[in-house]
C-alpha positions as CSV (number, residue, x, y, z in Angstrom):
1,X,-3.0,65.4,12.9
2,X,0.3,64.2,14.3
3,X,1.3,65.9,17.5
4,X,4.9,67.0,17.9
5,X,6.2,67.4,21.4
6,X,9.5,68.5,22.8
7,X,10.2,64.9,23.8
8,X,10.4,64.2,20.1
9,X,13.0,66.8,19.2
10,X,15.8,64.3,19.3
11,X,14.3,62.5,16.2
12,X,14.7,65.8,14.3
13,X,18.3,66.3,15.5
14,X,19.3,63.1,13.8
15,X,18.5,64.6,10.4
16,X,19.4,68.1,11.2
17,X,23.1,68.3,10.2
18,X,24.2,68.2,6.6
19,X,20.7,68.8,5.2
20,X,21.1,72.3,3.8
21,X,20.5,71.1,0.2
22,X,16.8,71.2,0.4
23,X,15.9,67.6,1.2
24,X,14.3,66.8,4.5
25,X,14.5,63.1,5.2
26,X,12.3,61.3,7.6
27,X,13.7,58.4,9.7
28,X,11.4,56.2,11.8
29,X,13.2,56.2,15.2
30,X,16.9,56.5,14.8
31,X,17.6,59.0,17.6
32,X,17.8,58.8,21.3
33,X,14.6,59.5,23.2
34,X,15.5,62.0,25.9
35,X,13.8,63.0,29.1
36,X,12.3,66.4,29.4
37,X,14.6,69.3,30.3
38,X,13.9,69.1,34.0
39,X,15.3,65.6,34.0
40,X,18.7,66.9,32.9
41,X,19.4,69.8,35.3
42,X,22.9,70.6,34.1
43,X,21.7,71.2,30.5
44,X,18.5,72.9,31.5
45,X,20.2,75.3,33.9
46,X,22.8,76.2,31.4
47,X,20.1,77.0,28.8
48,X,17.9,78.9,31.2
49,X,20.8,81.0,32.4
50,X,21.4,82.0,28.8
51,X,19.2,85.1,28.6
52,X,19.7,85.6,24.8
53,X,18.5,82.5,23.0
54,X,20.8,81.2,20.3
55,X,19.8,82.2,16.8
56,X,21.8,82.6,13.6
57,X,21.7,86.4,14.2
58,X,23.3,86.5,17.6
59,X,25.4,83.3,17.7
60,X,29.2,83.6,17.2
61,X,30.6,80.1,16.8
62,X,32.3,78.5,19.7
63,X,32.0,75.5,22.0
64,X,28.6,75.1,23.7
65,X,29.3,71.7,25.3
66,X,32.2,69.2,25.9
67,X,31.4,65.5,25.7
68,X,34.3,63.4,26.7
69,X,37.0,64.3,24.2
70,X,34.7,66.0,21.7
71,X,33.0,69.4,21.5
72,X,29.6,70.5,20.3
73,X,29.6,73.9,18.7
74,X,27.0,76.7,18.9
75,X,26.5,76.4,15.2
76,X,25.6,72.7,15.6
77,X,23.0,73.7,18.1
78,X,21.6,76.5,16.0
79,X,21.3,74.2,12.9
80,X,19.7,71.5,14.9
81,X,17.1,73.8,16.5
82,X,16.2,75.2,13.0
83,X,15.7,71.6,11.7
84,X,13.7,70.7,14.7
85,X,11.4,73.7,14.2
86,X,11.0,72.9,10.5
87,X,9.9,69.3,11.3
88,X,7.5,70.5,14.0
89,X,6.1,73.0,11.5
90,X,5.6,70.3,8.9
91,X,3.8,68.2,11.5
92,X,1.4,71.1,12.2
93,X,2.8,71.7,15.7
94,X,5.1,74.7,15.5
95,X,7.6,75.2,18.3
96,X,9.0,78.5,19.5
97,X,12.8,78.9,19.9
98,X,12.6,78.8,23.7
99,X,15.1,77.9,26.5
100,X,13.3,74.6,26.9
101,X,13.7,73.8,23.2
102,X,17.4,74.7,23.4
103,X,17.8,72.4,26.3
104,X,16.0,69.5,24.7
105,X,18.0,69.8,21.4
106,X,21.3,70.2,23.2
107,X,20.6,67.1,25.3
108,X,19.8,65.2,22.1
109,X,23.1,66.4,20.5
110,X,25.0,65.2,23.6
111,X,23.4,61.8,23.4
112,X,24.1,61.6,19.7
113,X,27.7,62.4,20.3
114,X,28.0,59.8,23.0
115,X,26.6,57.1,20.7
116,X,28.8,58.1,17.8
117,X,31.9,57.9,20.1
118,X,30.8,54.4,21.2
119,X,30.3,53.4,17.5
120,X,33.9,54.5,16.7
121,X,35.3,52.6,19.7
122,X,33.6,49.3,18.8
123,X,34.3,49.7,15.1
124,X,30.6,49.5,14.0
125,X,30.2,50.0,10.3
126,X,27.2,50.8,8.2
127,X,26.1,48.5,5.4
128,X,27.1,50.3,2.2
129,X,24.5,48.4,0.2
130,X,21.8,49.7,2.6
131,X,23.1,53.2,2.4
132,X,23.0,53.1,-1.4
133,X,19.5,51.7,-1.3
134,X,18.4,54.6,0.9
135,X,20.1,57.1,-1.4
136,X,18.3,55.5,-4.4
137,X,15.0,55.9,-2.6
138,X,15.7,59.5,-1.9
139,X,16.6,60.0,-5.6
140,X,13.4,58.4,-6.7
141,X,11.3,60.5,-4.3
142,X,12.9,63.6,-5.8
143,X,11.9,62.4,-9.3
144,X,15.5,61.4,-10.2
145,X,16.6,58.3,-11.9
146,X,19.9,57.5,-10.2
147,X,22.1,58.3,-7.2
148,X,24.5,60.2,-9.5
149,X,21.6,62.4,-10.6
150,X,20.9,63.1,-6.9
151,X,24.6,63.9,-6.3
152,X,24.6,66.4,-9.3
153,X,21.5,68.2,-8.1
154,X,22.7,68.5,-4.5
155,X,26.2,69.6,-5.3
156,X,24.8,72.1,-7.9
157,X,22.8,73.7,-5.1
158,X,25.6,73.7,-2.6
159,X,29.0,72.1,-3.0
160,X,29.6,69.1,-0.7
161,X,25.9,68.6,0.0
162,X,25.8,65.0,-1.3
163,X,28.8,64.0,0.8
164,X,27.2,65.6,3.8
165,X,24.0,63.7,3.1
166,X,25.8,60.4,2.7
167,X,27.8,60.9,5.9
168,X,24.5,61.7,7.7
169,X,22.9,58.5,6.5
170,X,25.9,56.4,7.5
171,X,25.9,57.9,11.0
172,X,22.1,57.4,11.4
173,X,22.4,53.8,10.2
174,X,25.2,53.1,12.7
175,X,23.3,54.7,15.5
176,X,20.2,52.6,14.7
177,X,22.3,49.4,14.6
178,X,24.0,50.3,17.9
179,X,20.6,50.9,19.6
180,X,19.2,47.7,18.2
181,X,22.2,45.8,19.7
182,X,21.9,47.4,23.1
183,X,18.1,47.1,23.3
184,X,18.0,43.5,22.1
185,X,20.5,42.5,24.7
186,X,18.3,44.1,27.4
187,X,14.8,42.9,26.3
188,X,14.2,39.3,27.3
189,X,10.9,37.7,26.1
190,X,10.3,34.1,27.1
191,X,7.9,31.6,25.5
192,X,5.8,31.9,28.6
193,X,5.5,35.7,28.1
194,X,4.3,35.0,24.5
195,X,1.7,32.5,25.8
196,X,0.4,35.0,28.3
197,X,0.2,37.7,25.7
198,X,-1.7,35.5,23.2
199,X,-4.3,34.8,25.9
200,X,-4.8,38.5,26.5
201,X,-7.5,40.8,24.9
202,X,-4.7,42.8,23.3
203,X,-3.7,39.7,21.1
204,X,-6.9,40.1,19.2
205,X,-5.2,42.9,17.2
206,X,-2.8,40.4,15.8
207,X,-5.0,39.5,12.9
208,X,-3.7,38.5,9.5
209,X,-5.9,40.9,7.6
210,X,-4.7,42.2,4.2
211,X,-5.5,45.8,3.2
212,X,-5.8,47.1,-0.3
213,X,-4.9,50.7,-0.2
214,X,-5.0,53.6,-2.6
215,X,-2.2,55.9,-1.4
216,X,-1.5,59.2,-3.2
217,X,0.9,62.0,-2.2
218,X,0.7,65.6,-3.1
219,X,4.4,66.6,-3.1
220,X,5.5,70.1,-2.1
221,X,6.8,72.5,-4.6
222,X,9.8,73.2,-2.4
223,X,11.2,72.1,1.0
224,X,8.5,72.6,3.5
225,X,10.4,75.1,5.6
226,X,10.7,77.4,2.6
227,X,7.1,77.2,1.4
228,X,5.0,80.2,1.4
229,X,1.5,80.1,2.9
230,X,0.1,80.3,-0.6
231,X,2.1,77.3,-1.7
232,X,1.0,75.3,1.3
233,X,-2.6,76.2,0.7
234,X,-2.3,75.2,-2.9
235,X,-1.0,71.7,-2.0
236,X,-3.8,71.3,0.6
237,X,-6.4,72.3,-1.9
238,X,-5.2,69.7,-4.4
239,X,-5.3,67.1,-1.6
240,X,-8.8,68.0,-0.7
241,X,-10.0,67.8,-4.3
242,X,-8.3,64.4,-4.6
243,X,-10.0,63.2,-1.4
244,X,-13.4,64.2,-2.6
245,X,-12.9,62.3,-5.9
246,X,-11.5,59.2,-4.2
247,X,-14.6,59.0,-2.0
248,X,-16.7,58.0,-5.0
249,X,-17.4,54.2,-5.1
250,X,-15.6,52.2,-7.8
251,X,-13.6,55.2,-8.6
252,X,-11.1,55.2,-11.5
253,X,-8.0,56.0,-9.5
254,X,-5.9,57.2,-12.5
255,X,-8.7,59.5,-13.6
256,X,-9.2,60.9,-10.1
257,X,-5.5,61.6,-9.8
258,X,-5.3,63.2,-13.2
259,X,-8.3,65.4,-12.4
260,X,-6.9,66.5,-9.1
261,X,-3.5,67.2,-10.7
262,X,-5.0,70.1,-12.7
263,X,-2.3,72.9,-13.0
264,X,-0.4,71.8,-10.0
265,X,3.3,71.9,-11.1
266,X,4.6,68.7,-9.3
267,X,3.2,65.3,-10.4
268,X,1.1,63.5,-7.8
269,X,2.7,60.3,-6.6
270,X,1.2,56.9,-5.8
271,X,-2.0,55.1,-6.7
272,X,-3.4,51.6,-6.0
273,X,-0.8,49.9,-3.8
274,X,-2.5,46.5,-3.9
275,X,-2.9,44.2,-0.8
276,X,-0.6,44.4,2.2
277,X,-0.4,42.5,5.4
278,X,-1.2,44.7,8.4
279,X,2.2,44.0,9.9
280,X,3.9,45.1,6.7
281,X,2.4,48.5,6.6
282,X,4.5,51.5,7.7
283,X,3.7,52.5,11.3
284,X,2.6,56.0,10.4
285,X,0.1,54.7,7.8
286,X,-1.1,51.5,9.5
287,X,-2.6,53.5,12.4
288,X,-4.7,55.4,9.9
289,X,-5.5,52.5,7.5
290,X,-6.6,50.1,10.2
291,X,-9.2,52.6,11.5
292,X,-10.8,53.1,8.1
293,X,-13.9,51.2,6.9
294,X,-13.8,49.8,3.4
295,X,-14.4,52.6,1.0
296,X,-13.5,55.3,3.4
297,X,-10.8,58.0,2.7
298,X,-8.5,59.5,5.3
299,X,-8.4,63.2,5.9
300,X,-5.3,64.9,4.4
301,X,-2.2,63.7,6.3
302,X,0.4,66.4,6.4
303,X,4.0,65.1,6.4
304,X,7.4,66.9,5.8
305,X,7.5,65.4,2.3
306,X,3.9,66.1,1.1
307,X,0.3,65.6,1.9
308,X,-1.0,62.0,1.9
309,X,-4.5,60.8,1.0
310,X,-5.3,57.2,1.7
311,X,-8.3,55.1,0.8
312,X,-9.1,51.6,2.0
313,X,-10.3,50.0,-1.2
314,X,-10.7,46.4,0.2
315,X,-9.9,44.2,3.1
316,X,-9.3,40.5,3.3
317,X,-9.4,38.7,6.7
318,X,-8.1,35.2,7.3
319,X,-7.5,33.0,10.3
320,X,-4.9,31.0,8.4
321,X,-1.6,31.8,6.7
322,X,-0.6,29.3,4.0
323,X,2.7,29.9,2.3
324,X,4.9,28.1,-0.2
325,X,8.1,26.5,1.0
326,X,11.0,24.8,-0.9
327,X,13.3,22.1,0.4
328,X,16.6,23.2,-1.1
329,X,20.3,22.2,-1.1
330,X,23.2,24.2,-2.4
331,X,26.9,24.3,-3.0
332,X,28.6,27.6,-2.3
333,X,32.0,28.7,-3.6
334,X,33.0,31.9,-1.8
335,X,34.6,34.9,-3.4
336,X,37.0,36.5,-0.8
337,X,40.6,37.6,-0.3
338,X,41.8,34.1,-0.7
339,X,39.8,33.2,-3.9
340,X,39.1,35.6,-6.8
341,X,35.9,35.7,-8.6
342,X,37.4,34.1,-11.7
343,X,38.8,31.2,-9.6
344,X,35.5,30.7,-7.8
345,X,33.6,30.7,-11.1
346,X,36.0,28.1,-12.6
347,X,35.6,25.9,-9.5
348,X,31.7,26.1,-9.6
349,X,31.7,25.2,-13.3
350,X,33.9,22.2,-12.6
351,X,31.4,21.0,-10.0
352,X,28.6,21.6,-12.4
353,X,30.3,19.4,-15.0
354,X,30.6,16.7,-12.4
355,X,26.9,16.9,-11.6
356,X,26.1,16.6,-15.3
357,X,28.2,13.5,-15.4
358,X,26.1,11.9,-12.6
359,X,27.9,12.9,-9.4
360,X,25.8,13.0,-6.2
361,X,24.8,16.5,-5.2
362,X,25.0,15.9,-1.5
363,X,28.5,14.3,-1.7
364,X,29.8,17.3,-3.7
365,X,28.3,19.8,-1.2
366,X,29.8,17.9,1.7
367,X,33.3,17.9,0.1
368,X,33.5,21.3,-1.7
369,X,30.9,23.7,-0.3
370,X,32.2,26.8,1.5
371,X,29.0,27.1,3.5
372,X,29.9,25.8,7.0
373,X,26.2,25.8,8.1
374,X,25.0,23.3,5.4
375,X,28.1,21.5,4.0
376,X,28.1,19.0,6.8
377,X,24.5,18.1,5.9
378,X,25.2,17.7,2.2
379,X,24.2,21.3,1.5
380,X,20.8,20.8,3.0
381,X,19.1,24.2,3.8
382,X,15.9,22.5,5.0
383,X,12.5,24.1,4.1
384,X,12.8,27.8,3.2
385,X,10.1,30.4,2.6
386,X,9.9,33.4,0.4
387,X,12.3,36.2,1.5
388,X,14.3,33.8,3.6
389,X,17.1,33.8,1.0
390,X,18.7,36.7,-0.9
391,X,16.9,37.8,-4.1
392,X,19.0,36.0,-6.8
393,X,19.0,32.7,-4.8
394,X,15.2,32.9,-4.4
395,X,14.6,33.7,-8.0
396,X,16.7,30.6,-9.2
397,X,15.1,28.4,-6.6
398,X,11.5,29.3,-7.7
399,X,12.5,28.5,-11.3
400,X,14.1,25.1,-10.6
401,X,12.0,22.0,-11.1
402,X,11.6,19.7,-8.1
403,X,14.3,17.1,-8.2
404,X,16.5,19.1,-10.6
405,X,19.5,21.4,-10.0
406,X,20.3,24.8,-11.3
407,X,23.1,26.1,-13.5
408,X,25.8,28.1,-11.6
409,X,24.7,31.5,-10.5
410,X,26.2,34.3,-8.4
411,X,25.0,36.2,-5.3
412,X,26.7,38.6,-2.9
413,X,28.1,35.5,-1.1
414,X,29.8,33.9,-4.1
415,X,28.9,31.3,-6.7
416,X,26.1,28.7,-6.1
417,X,24.5,25.6,-7.5
418,X,21.2,24.7,-5.9
419,X,18.9,21.7,-6.0
420,X,15.2,21.7,-5.1
421,X,14.3,18.5,-3.3
422,X,10.6,19.4,-2.7
423,X,7.9,22.0,-2.6
424,X,4.9,22.3,-0.3
425,X,2.2,24.7,1.0
426,X,2.7,25.1,4.7
427,X,0.3,26.5,7.4
428,X,2.4,28.9,9.5
429,X,-0.5,30.7,11.2
430,X,0.6,29.8,14.7
431,X,4.3,30.7,14.0
432,X,3.1,34.0,12.5
433,X,0.9,34.8,15.6
434,X,3.8,34.0,18.0
435,X,6.2,36.2,16.0
436,X,3.7,39.0,16.0
437,X,3.2,38.6,19.7
438,X,7.0,38.7,20.3
439,X,7.2,41.9,18.2
440,X,4.3,43.5,20.1
441,X,6.0,42.7,23.5
442,X,9.3,44.0,22.2
443,X,7.8,47.3,21.1
444,X,6.3,47.6,24.5
445,X,9.5,47.0,26.4
446,X,12.0,48.6,24.1
447,X,11.4,52.3,24.9
448,X,12.2,51.8,28.6
449,X,15.2,49.6,27.8
450,X,16.5,52.3,25.5
451,X,15.9,55.0,28.1
452,X,17.8,53.0,30.7
453,X,20.7,52.4,28.4
454,X,21.0,56.1,27.4
455,X,20.9,57.2,31.1
456,X,23.8,54.7,31.8
457,X,25.7,56.0,28.8
458,X,25.3,59.6,29.9
459,X,26.1,58.8,33.6
460,X,29.4,57.2,32.6
461,X,30.5,60.2,30.4
462,X,32.2,63.5,31.1
463,X,29.8,66.3,30.1
464,X,30.3,70.0,30.6
465,X,27.8,72.6,29.3
466,X,29.3,76.0,28.8
467,X,27.4,79.3,29.0
């Protein structure tokens, strides 16, 4: 069971606006963590003096707070409270519409407004590709094949819902990027800190185990906030049947899922997810999976999107991490405002012809490559590992014979030709452990750094809460 406290209300606020189309989206930690209401006396006092709590029934729209040059409306607060309560309900910890909840949610809205204002001032932009990828994930989770299908469904339910969703995702991504910048600049981790951590008992958790998991979700028939008790009970019953069947040793997963499906109207999602590194598992799931013995099945995990059942099918432990690496060179011809795609393609083809006639790869890269980081070294990228390079580049690199060069190909950066100078199996166990130690230390220090920054941001702002 996940516990939902008032200190977590700001996470729900981030997804509260523009979500009236029936999709409740979960983001990991993209909102400001705020102090309890008594740490913000001006907001708390204003809320506690308001004898009639704001609800859709008694709220007439108007300004509830001024934040520098911007205003927060009563309707914003009402919507955010409703979404906060919906997420708390989904987590199994319902929250009443109290003065304290109003204060917490209003404080989170104020912090959000301050961050959005700062984003606008510094000109921080969200990555459109990442936004489209998130929308595609949402579409897939809703059983839709494309973003356009998602747009049609949302706008059919309520006009403008897709635009509101996209705008919300852009804001959330910008806030997350802003927070990462601010926190990273405040959290300093030295090599000595890493050495000390690796010598501590806590470092024993930085194992390189791989977990083979069976993860199946029972999706809800409707948005959680609109489900009847009968519909919730039906979903839980399916999850319990599935859990019982998965507890059998050497279970046929597909047969177990099919049997649990029964007459449930929404297809169950998931199955055997294969092996995953512990560090690659989602935080919400890793805490459950790493506690399981091989063959054990978790209790039903209630989430806003459905009920999850997880079985630990197998576990592989290893003290070493051996990975493949490629020694690569490349020539890059950029596509930008000064050079069209057609011109770049013509140039890379000319260079390819020269290579076929015997030209030296390093000499061509030094003279013609638009990659300033490698051109001076004859296009040398040194040894690279999987996922170090963008997908198309990695795919071509893996399929190029050692000592040979590729045909021209295109990535998001422009047109390339690459050459593979060598391939090896490299032990990166110590590097992996140090990276994991750095990440663990960062996660320990980041919350306080974020809290300090948000307090400074608020202290430097003009904020007036209106009765």
